[in-house]
C-alpha positions as CSV (number, residue, x, y, z in Angstrom):
1,M,11.5,139.6,24.2
2,V,13.2,142.3,22.4
3,A,10.5,144.9,23.4
4,V,10.4,143.6,27.2
5,S,14.4,144.4,26.5
6,I,14.1,147.5,25.2
7,I,11.4,148.7,27.7
8,A,13.4,147.4,30.5
9,I,16.4,149.3,29.3
10,L,14.4,152.8,29.0
11,V,12.7,152.1,32.4
12,G,16.3,151.7,33.9
13,L,17.8,154.9,32.3
14,A,14.7,156.8,33.0
15,L,14.5,156.1,36.8
16,P,17.8,158.0,37.5
17,A,16.6,161.2,35.8
18,V,13.0,160.8,37.7
19,Q,15.1,160.6,41.2
20,Q,17.2,163.7,40.4
21,A,14.3,165.6,39.2
22,R,12.4,164.6,42.6
23,E,15.7,165.9,44.5
24,A,15.8,169.0,42.9
25,S,12.6,169.3,44.1
26,R,12.9,168.7,47.4
27,R,16.1,171.1,47.5
28,L,14.0,173.5,46.4
29,A,11.3,173.2,48.7
30,C,14.3,172.7,51.6
31,L,15.3,176.5,50.3
32,S,11.7,177.7,50.4
33,N,11.6,176.6,54.0
34,L,14.9,178.3,55.2
35,K,13.5,181.4,53.6
36,Q,10.5,181.3,55.5
37,L,13.1,180.8,58.8
38,G,14.8,184.1,57.2
39,V,12.0,185.9,56.9
40,A,10.8,184.8,60.6
41,T,14.3,185.8,61.9
42,N,14.1,189.3,60.3
43,N,10.6,189.7,61.4
44,Y,11.8,189.0,65.2
45,A,14.9,191.3,64.7
46,Q,12.5,194.3,63.7
47,A,10.4,193.5,66.9
48,H,12.9,193.1,69.1
49,G,16.3,194.7,67.8
50,C,18.1,191.6,67.8
51,M,18.3,187.7,66.8
52,P,16.0,184.9,68.3
53,L,16.9,184.3,71.8
54,I,18.6,180.9,73.0
55,N,17.5,180.9,76.9
56,W,19.8,179.5,78.9
57,S,19.6,179.5,83.1
58,F,19.9,177.5,85.7
59,N,18.5,177.8,89.4
60,A,20.7,176.1,91.8
61,A,18.2,176.3,94.5
62,T,15.3,174.5,92.9
63,G,17.6,172.7,90.6
64,Q,15.4,174.1,87.3
65,A,16.9,174.6,84.3
66,G,15.7,177.5,81.7
67,T,17.0,175.9,78.4
68,L,15.0,176.6,75.2
69,S,16.1,176.9,71.6
70,A,16.1,179.9,69.2
71,Q,13.2,178.1,67.2
72,V,11.0,178.2,70.3
73,S,11.6,182.2,70.0
74,M,10.7,182.4,66.6
75,L,7.3,180.3,66.8
76,P,5.3,183.4,66.9
77,F,6.9,184.3,63.8
78,L,6.5,181.2,61.8
79,E,2.3,181.1,62.2
80,C,2.9,178.7,65.2
81,E,1.2,181.0,68.0
82,Q,-0.7,178.0,69.4
83,V,2.2,176.2,69.8
84,Y,3.9,179.4,71.6
85,S,0.5,180.0,73.5
86,S,0.6,176.3,75.1
87,M,4.2,176.3,76.5
88,N,4.6,177.0,80.1
89,F,7.5,179.3,80.4
90,S,8.3,179.0,83.7
91,R,8.9,175.2,83.4
92,P,11.0,175.1,80.1
93,T,12.9,171.8,80.7
94,A,14.1,169.5,83.5
95,A,17.2,169.3,85.0
96,E,18.2,165.9,86.3
97,I,20.2,165.4,89.3
98,I,22.7,162.7,89.0
99,G,25.6,161.6,91.7
100,G,24.1,164.9,93.4
101,R,25.2,166.8,90.7
102,S,22.7,169.0,88.2
103,R,22.7,167.8,84.8
104,F,20.8,169.5,82.0
105,S,17.9,167.3,80.6
106,T,17.5,165.6,77.0
107,R,13.9,165.9,77.8
108,P,11.5,168.9,77.9
109,D,9.7,169.2,81.1
110,P,6.3,167.2,81.0
111,A,4.2,170.5,81.2
112,N,5.5,171.2,77.8
113,G,5.1,167.3,76.5
114,T,2.3,168.3,74.2
115,A,4.5,171.0,72.4
116,A,7.2,168.9,72.3
117,V,5.6,166.3,69.8
118,T,4.1,169.0,67.8
119,V,5.6,168.8,64.3
120,I,6.8,172.4,62.6
121,S,6.5,171.5,59.1
122,V,9.1,174.6,58.2
123,L,11.6,172.7,60.7
124,L,11.9,169.7,58.6
125,C,13.8,169.1,54.9
126,P,11.8,167.1,52.6
127,S,15.1,165.4,51.4
128,D,15.4,163.9,55.1
129,P,14.2,160.1,55.1
130,M,12.6,160.5,58.3
131,G,10.4,163.2,57.0
132,S,7.7,164.4,59.9
133,T,8.1,161.0,61.9
134,H,9.8,161.2,65.0
135,H,11.3,158.7,67.5
136,E,9.7,160.2,70.6
137,F,9.5,164.3,70.4
138,A,8.8,166.3,67.1
139,G,12.5,167.3,65.6
140,A,14.0,169.8,63.3
141,N,16.7,169.7,60.4
142,Y,17.5,173.1,60.3
143,R,20.0,174.2,62.9
144,T,21.3,178.1,64.3
145,N,24.8,178.8,63.2
146,M,27.1,178.8,66.7
147,G,30.2,179.9,64.8
148,T,33.8,178.8,64.8
149,M,36.6,178.1,67.6
150,Q,38.6,180.4,69.1
151,P,42.0,180.1,71.2
152,P,42.1,179.2,74.6
153,R,42.4,182.5,76.9
154,Q,45.3,180.9,78.4
155,P,47.2,177.6,78.3
156,G,45.2,174.5,79.4
157,S,41.6,176.0,79.5
158,P,39.0,175.3,77.2
159,P,38.9,177.3,73.8
160,G,36.5,179.4,72.9
161,E,33.0,178.1,71.3
162,G,29.8,179.2,70.4
163,L,30.7,182.7,70.8
164,N,31.5,184.4,67.6
165,G,28.3,182.9,65.4
166,A,24.9,184.4,64.5
167,F,23.4,183.2,67.7
168,Y,24.9,183.1,71.2
169,M,23.5,180.7,74.1
170,G,22.1,182.6,76.7
171,R,21.5,186.1,75.4
172,S,20.3,187.5,72.1
173,V,22.6,189.0,69.6
174,G,22.1,192.5,68.6
175,L,22.3,193.5,64.9
176,A,25.0,195.8,65.1
177,E,27.0,193.0,66.5
178,F,27.1,191.4,63.0
179,T,30.5,194.0,62.2
180,D,31.2,191.4,58.8
181,G,27.4,191.9,57.7
182,L,24.3,190.3,57.7
183,S,24.4,189.2,54.4
184,T,27.7,187.4,54.6
185,T,27.1,185.3,58.0
186,V,24.9,182.1,57.9
187,A,22.2,182.3,60.5
188,F,20.6,178.5,60.0
189,S,22.0,175.4,58.1
190,E,20.8,171.6,57.9
191,K,21.8,168.4,59.6
192,P,19.5,165.2,59.0
193,R,17.7,164.0,62.1
194,G,18.2,160.5,63.8
195,K,16.6,158.1,66.2
196,R,18.1,156.1,69.0
197,D,17.1,152.5,67.7
198,V,19.5,152.4,64.8
199,E,22.3,150.4,64.9
200,G,25.6,151.5,64.0
201,F,27.0,154.8,63.7
202,S,25.8,157.3,61.2
203,I,27.9,160.3,60.3
204,F,24.9,162.1,59.3
205,T,23.1,161.5,62.5
206,G,25.3,160.7,65.1
207,F,28.1,162.2,67.5
208,W,30.9,160.5,69.5
209,M,31.5,161.2,73.2
210,H,35.2,161.0,74.5
211,E,36.2,162.0,78.3
212,S,40.0,162.3,77.3
213,M,39.8,164.1,73.9
214,L,40.9,167.6,74.8
215,Y,42.0,170.4,71.9
216,S,42.8,173.7,71.3
217,T,42.3,174.6,67.9
218,P,40.0,173.5,65.2
219,E,42.9,171.8,63.2
220,E,43.1,169.6,66.3
221,L,39.7,169.3,66.7
222,I,39.0,167.6,63.2
223,A,42.2,165.4,63.5
224,T,41.0,163.9,67.1
225,C,37.4,163.3,66.0
226,Y,39.1,161.1,63.4
227,D,40.2,158.9,66.4
228,T,37.2,158.6,68.4
229,M,35.3,155.5,66.9
230,S,37.3,153.1,68.4
231,L,37.5,154.7,72.0
232,S,34.3,156.0,72.8
233,L,30.6,156.0,72.9
234,Y,28.1,157.5,70.5
235,Q,24.4,158.8,69.9
236,N,22.6,158.5,66.8
237,D,19.7,160.5,67.7
238,V,20.7,163.8,66.8
239,G,18.0,166.9,65.8
240,N,15.2,164.5,67.5
241,I,13.4,167.6,69.3
242,W,13.3,171.2,68.1
243,M,12.5,172.3,71.5
244,L,15.8,172.5,73.3
245,P,19.2,173.9,72.3
246,F,22.7,172.2,72.2
247,Y,24.7,170.5,69.8
248,R,22.6,167.4,70.1
249,F,19.3,169.1,69.2
250,T,19.6,172.3,67.3
251,F,23.1,173.8,67.1
252,Y,25.8,173.2,64.5
253,N,29.0,175.2,63.7
254,H,31.4,176.1,60.9
255,V,34.7,174.2,61.9
256,A,34.6,171.6,59.5
257,S,33.1,172.2,55.9
258,P,29.8,171.1,55.1
259,N,29.5,167.2,54.8
260,M,33.3,166.9,55.6
261,A,34.1,163.0,55.9
262,V,35.1,163.5,59.9
263,P,32.8,162.3,62.3
264,D,31.0,164.8,64.8
265,C,32.3,164.6,68.1
266,I,32.5,166.2,71.7
267,G,35.3,166.2,73.8
268,A,36.5,166.3,77.6
269,W,35.4,170.0,77.9
270,N,31.7,168.5,77.5
271,S,32.2,164.7,77.5
272,G,28.4,164.1,79.0
273,D,25.2,164.3,77.2
274,P,23.5,166.2,76.1
275,A,26.3,167.5,74.3
276,M,26.0,171.3,74.9
277,G,28.2,174.1,73.5
278,N,32.0,172.3,72.2
279,G,32.6,170.0,69.6
280,L,32.3,169.5,66.1
281,F,28.9,169.4,64.7
282,T,29.0,170.1,60.8
283,A,26.3,171.0,58.9
284,R,25.3,168.0,56.7
285,S,22.6,167.0,54.2
286,Y,21.3,164.1,51.7
287,H,21.1,166.7,48.9
288,P,24.0,166.2,46.6
289,S,27.0,167.8,46.7
290,G,26.4,170.5,49.5
291,V,23.6,171.7,52.0
292,N,21.3,174.6,51.9
293,A,22.0,177.6,54.2
294,I,19.9,180.9,55.2
295,F,21.8,184.3,56.1
296,A,21.4,186.7,58.4
297,D,19.9,189.2,56.0
298,G,17.3,186.7,55.1
299,H,18.6,185.3,51.6
300,A,19.1,181.6,50.8
301,S,21.7,179.8,49.1
302,F,23.1,176.4,48.2
303,V,26.6,176.1,49.9
304,G,28.5,173.0,48.0
305,N,31.1,170.6,49.4
306,G,33.8,172.1,48.1
307,T,33.7,175.1,49.4
308,V,37.0,176.2,51.1
309,L,37.2,175.9,54.2
310,A,38.3,179.3,55.2
311,V,35.6,180.7,53.3
312,W,33.1,178.3,55.2
313,R,34.4,179.4,58.6
314,A,34.2,183.1,57.4
315,L,31.0,182.5,56.7
316,G,29.9,181.4,59.9
317,T,31.6,184.2,62.2
318,R,29.5,187.8,62.6
319,N,32.8,189.6,63.5
320,G,35.8,187.9,62.5
321,G,36.5,190.7,60.3
322,E,37.1,188.3,57.2
323,A,36.6,189.7,53.8
324,V,34.6,187.1,52.0
325,E,31.2,187.2,49.6
326,A,28.1,185.0,50.2
327,P,28.0,182.2,47.8
328,A,26.1,182.4,44.4
329,G,22.8,180.8,44.0
330,G,19.5,180.4,45.8
331,Y,17.1,183.2,46.2
């Protein structure tokens, strides 16, 4: 009995160490994936002179929406030429007509259905409990940095969002636009994926929608996001398709620091679904104490939860004029 008790105690002491070692290995594998994204980004930039394109267009005459993520543009540089070649770029997504108004869809056009369910392993973090499984489409953990928030141009107008990050919806960002430096501007960071049939809101994989929530500063957005949970609807299936843009799927921003304990949300500037280009969408992960990130120059680093918010925001802008150094660590 004494021997059995001793063995049980030793096993209890050993299990946390084993789990920590496994997570350390997964975190390094995650960094390795991001490093591959960094190499692909640089190869794309050498070929095209700019960052990968986030496609954004809409043909009012045909009702056809052209929306594709930067991850799609990068496929040929991620050794996924076959997936890229299988896509029909004349019909990238479908636009839904609801109440006589066009609305960007949360689904790809059926012509691209096969590519949409193809798992791109380099876009997945091994620490995500979902692994390579997917609810309906193949998802992504690694998201494009859309920057921070800029003040409204005039009172009562929406704040400037998605304008100063490493990527810009609808056009490619030239390397000369990174006046803060490529080495101090994050290109991609991570966020766990969710699925629709999970009960209860998850701060890791969900966001709230609020039709009357207005804001004009990052601090107002953070404060009001705390109040959304009893007033609005939520979605729990973020990141469930790598093919489409928007915050619901492949964007994040630097309004709040990594894993900040405030729920992601969108407000009245875009209260519908998909959550497109406004709101609070924070970098999050299941790694203890922080998130992995890849910078525009291709180096990867682990960024801790305790990173000063002003520093994190500075790392999110390509042209903010802040004097900041990239976090040490990574490779």
